[in-house]
C-alpha positions as CSV (number, residue, x, y, z in Angstrom):
1,M,0.0,-0.2,-0.2
2,S,1.4,3.2,-1.1
3,T,1.8,6.4,1.6
4,T,-0.5,8.2,-0.2
5,L,-3.5,5.5,0.0
6,F,-2.6,5.2,3.4
7,M,-2.7,8.4,4.6
8,G,-5.9,8.8,2.6
9,S,-7.5,6.1,4.0
10,L,-6.4,7.3,7.7
11,A,-7.9,11.0,6.6
12,I,-11.2,9.8,5.8
13,I,-11.3,8.5,9.2
14,N,-10.1,11.6,11.0
15,I,-12.3,14.1,8.9
16,N,-15.1,13.8,11.3
17,K,-12.8,14.7,14.1
18,L,-13.3,18.1,12.8
19,S,-15.4,20.7,13.9
20,P,-17.4,22.5,11.0
21,R,-15.2,25.7,11.1
22,E,-11.8,23.6,11.0
23,K,-13.2,21.5,8.0
24,Q,-13.8,24.8,6.4
25,V,-10.5,26.0,7.2
26,A,-8.9,22.8,5.9
27,I,-10.8,23.2,2.6
28,Y,-9.8,27.0,2.1
29,I,-6.0,25.8,2.7
30,A,-6.9,23.3,0.1
31,E,-7.8,25.5,-2.3
32,G,-4.4,27.4,-2.0
33,L,-5.6,30.6,0.5
34,C,-3.3,32.1,2.9
35,T,-4.2,32.4,6.8
36,K,-4.9,36.3,6.0
37,D,-7.2,35.7,3.1
38,I,-9.0,32.7,5.2
39,A,-9.8,35.2,8.0
40,V,-11.1,37.6,5.8
41,R,-13.6,35.2,4.3
42,M,-14.2,34.1,7.7
43,K,-14.5,37.4,9.1
44,V,-12.2,36.4,12.0
45,K,-8.7,37.3,13.0
46,P,-6.0,35.5,11.4
47,N,-4.6,34.5,15.2
48,T,-8.0,32.3,15.2
49,I,-7.3,30.7,11.7
50,S,-3.8,29.6,13.0
51,T,-5.5,28.3,16.1
52,F,-7.7,26.2,13.7
53,K,-5.0,25.2,11.6
54,K,-2.9,24.0,14.9
55,K,-6.5,22.1,15.8
56,L,-6.9,20.2,12.7
57,F,-3.2,19.4,12.5
58,I,-3.6,17.8,15.8
59,K,-6.9,15.4,14.8
60,L,-5.6,14.6,11.7
61,E,-1.9,13.9,12.7
62,I,-0.6,15.8,10.1
63,S,2.4,18.6,10.0
64,S,1.9,20.7,6.7
65,N,-0.3,22.2,4.4
66,V,0.5,19.8,1.4
67,E,-1.1,16.9,3.7
68,I,-4.1,18.9,3.9
69,Y,-4.0,19.5,0.1
70,K,-3.7,15.4,-0.7
71,I,-6.0,14.6,2.0
72,F,-9.2,17.1,0.6
73,L,-8.2,16.6,-3.1
74,N,-8.5,13.2,-2.6
75,H,-11.7,13.1,-0.3
């Protein structure tokens, strides 16, 4: 089994752990938006987006935006 497929399988299980706001942040990241642009769209401060990102990284057991792209583009 390749790393990508394993990560995708694992992600499907863990995506359900995300709050609706965390999922939205993850989708925006997968679309290529930066923290500041996500904050503007969600009408919150950039620090709030950074907090959401930290939490979703922990819940998905990932460490980079690239992994978010892989998860949400394969989902």
